[in-house]
C-alpha positions in Angstrom: 53.4 53.5 82.7 52.0 55.2 85.8 53.8 58.5 85.2 52.7 58.6 81.6 49.1 57.7 82.6 49.0 60.6 85.0 50.1 63.0 82.3 47.6 61.9 79.6 44.9 61.7 82.2 45.1 65.4 82.8 45.2 66.1 79.1 42.2 63.9 78.4 40.1 65.9 80.9 40.5 68.9 78.7 38.8 67.2 75.9 42.0 66.1 74.0 40.8 63.1 71.9 44.3 61.9 71.2 45.1 62.0 74.9 41.9 60.0 75.6 42.9 57.3 73.2 46.4 57.0 74.8 44.8 56.9 78.2 42.6 54.0 77.2 45.5 52.1 75.8 47.8 52.7 78.8 45.0 51.7 81.2 44.7 48.4 79.4 48.5 48.0 79.6 48.5 48.8 83.3 45.8 46.3 84.1 47.6 43.6 82.1 50.9 44.2 83.9 49.2 44.2 87.3 47.7 40.8 86.3 51.3 39.5 85.6 50.7 39.5 81.8 53.3 40.6 79.3 52.7 43.7 77.1 53.3 41.7 73.9 50.3 39.5 74.8 47.9 42.5 74.8 45.7 42.9 71.8 46.6 46.3 70.3 46.7 47.7 66.8 50.1 48.4 65.2 49.4 52.1 65.4 48.7 51.9 69.1 51.9 50.0 69.7 54.0 52.3 67.6 52.6 55.6 69.0 51.8 54.7 72.6 53.8 51.6 73.7 57.1 51.7 71.8 58.2 55.1 73.3 57.9 53.6 76.8 60.5 50.8 75.9 58.7 48.3 78.2 60.7 45.1 78.8 57.8 42.7 78.3 57.0 44.4 74.9 60.3 43.1 73.5 60.1 40.2 71.1 60.9 36.8 72.8 62.0 33.5 71.5 61.7 30.6 73.9 64.4 27.8 73.7 63.9 24.5 75.4 67.1 22.5 75.9 66.2 18.8 76.0 67.9 15.4 75.9 68.7 13.6 72.7 65.5 11.5 72.7 63.3 14.6 72.9 65.1 16.6 70.2 62.4 15.9 67.6 59.1 16.2 69.4 59.9 17.5 72.8 58.7 16.1 76.1 56.4 16.9 79.1 58.6 19.9 80.1 58.3 21.4 76.6 54.6 20.9 76.7 54.4 22.8 80.0 56.3 25.7 78.6 54.0 25.8 75.5 51.0 25.9 77.8 52.6 28.7 79.9 53.2 31.0 76.8 50.2 30.1 74.7 48.8 33.6 74.9 52.0 35.4 74.1 52.2 34.6 70.4 55.9 33.8 70.9 57.8 31.1 69.1 59.3 28.1 70.9 62.2 26.0 69.7 63.4 22.6 70.8 67.2 22.2 71.0 69.3 19.3 72.3 72.5 21.1 73.1 74.4 17.9 73.7 73.4 16.7 70.2 74.4 20.0 68.7 77.9 19.6 70.2 78.2 16.2 68.7 77.2 17.5 65.3 79.8 20.3 65.5 82.5 17.8 66.1 81.8 16.1 62.7 83.9 17.8 60.1 82.5 16.1 57.1 79.1 17.4 55.7 77.9 13.9 54.7 78.6 12.6 58.2 76.6 15.4 59.7 73.6 14.6 57.5 73.8 10.9 58.3 73.9 11.7 62.0 70.9 14.0 61.7 68.9 11.4 59.8 69.7 8.8 62.4 68.1 11.0 65.1 65.2 12.1 62.9 66.3 15.7 62.2 66.5 17.4 58.8 69.0 20.1 60.0 70.9 21.2 63.1 68.8 23.0 65.7 71.3 25.8 65.6 70.3 26.6 62.0 66.6 26.9 63.1 67.6 29.1 66.0 69.5 31.5 63.7 66.6 31.8 61.2 64.1 32.3 64.0 66.2 34.9 65.7 66.6 36.8 62.4 62.9 36.6 61.7 62.0 37.8 65.3 64.3 40.9 64.8 63.0 41.6 61.3 66.5 40.9 59.8 67.7 39.2 56.7 70.9 38.5 54.8 72.3 39.4 51.4 75.6 38.4 49.9 78.5 39.9 48.0 81.1 37.8 46.3 84.5 38.7 44.9 87.7 37.0 43.9 89.1 37.0 47.5 86.0 36.4 49.6 82.3 35.9 49.9 80.6 38.0 52.6 77.1 37.9 54.2 75.6 41.2 55.3 72.8 41.7 57.8 70.1 44.2 57.0 66.5 44.9 57.9 63.6 43.4 56.0 62.3 46.1 53.7 65.6 47.9 53.2 66.2 49.3 49.8 69.3 48.6 47.6 71.1 51.9 48.7 70.4 51.1 52.4 71.8 47.6 51.9 74.9 49.1 50.2 75.3 51.5 53.1 76.0 48.6 55.4 79.2 48.0 53.6 80.2 51.6 53.5 78.3 54.9 53.7 79.9 56.0 50.4 78.1 53.1 48.7 74.8 54.5 49.8 75.6 58.1 49.1 76.9 57.5 45.6 74.6 54.6 44.7 73.9 54.2 41.0 72.5 50.7 40.5 72.8 47.1 41.8 73.3 43.9 39.9 71.2 41.3 41.6 71.3 37.5 41.4 68.7 35.4 43.2 70.2 32.7 45.4 67.9 30.1 43.9 69.1 30.9 40.4 72.7 30.8 41.4 72.4 27.4 42.9 70.1 25.9 40.2 72.1 27.2 37.3 75.5 26.6 38.8 77.2 30.0 39.1 77.3 33.6 38.1 78.4 33.0 34.6 75.5 30.6 33.9 73.1 33.1 35.5 74.3 35.9 33.2 74.0 33.6 30.1 70.5 32.6 31.1 69.5 36.3 31.4 68.7 36.0 35.1 70.9 38.8 36.3 68.7 41.8 37.2 69.8 45.4 37.2 67.9 47.3 40.0 67.7 51.0 40.9 67.3 52.9 44.2 63.7 51.7 44.8 64.6 48.0 44.8 63.6 46.2 48.0 66.4 43.7 48.8 65.2 40.1 49.3 66.7 37.5 51.7 69.5 35.7 50.0 70.1 38.2 47.2 73.6 38.2 45.7 74.5 41.8 44.9 77.1 43.9 43.2 76.9 47.6 43.7 77.8 50.4 41.2 78.4 53.8 42.8 80.2 57.1 42.3 81.3 59.6 44.9 
C-alpha cells in the first residue's frame, strides 16, 4: 500500500484526477490497516475495490468465513465464546457458522439416511453443519453447481455465478464451449417434483437454451455441440 501510495501521490500533484481518487482510497485503506482493521470492513464502492484494491491482492480484503467449533449442547444456538467472536467481527460483514465437530463425526458414522434425520431432530438441527458450511463457502466464493446425468453416472460441476451455458460446458471440456450449439435444461425443483426426466419432458418443462443463457444453481444440463 505504501509503495502504491507514493506513486499515485506524485501523479496526483500533476492534476491527474484519477490518481487523486486512488490516492484518497489508498489513504483510507492505509489508515484502516494502521488501526488494525481489515480492508474488507472499509466502506468502499464496488468500482473502488475493483480498480484500486483488487490489484494489490491484500490479505485482509479476501472473503472470510468464521467457523466456531462448539460442544454438542451449543450446536444449535452457540455459547458465550460464539457471542464473543460475533462481537469481534461485527463490523466485517463476515458470516459466522456454528459447528459441533464431534456431533458431525457421529452423524457421518450413521449409514442410514432416516437414522441421520432422527439424530438431527433429537439435537434440534434440521441438517448437518457440514451442509451449511459447503453452501456458505460456495456463496462466499461466488460459486454454484450444475448437474449432468447419463446412463453410467451423475456428475456435479462447479462454476461461477453468472456463467453462461457455453462457459459451464467448457468446465467439462473446452470443445464443449468452442462448439456449443444449445443446452437442454431441467430445473432441479421440476425434476424432484415431477419424479424424473421423462416426466419433466412430458410436462413440457424441459427448456432449450442458447449461448446467452445464464446457468442457475442446481440446473440439470445436457449440451449439444459440434467441433
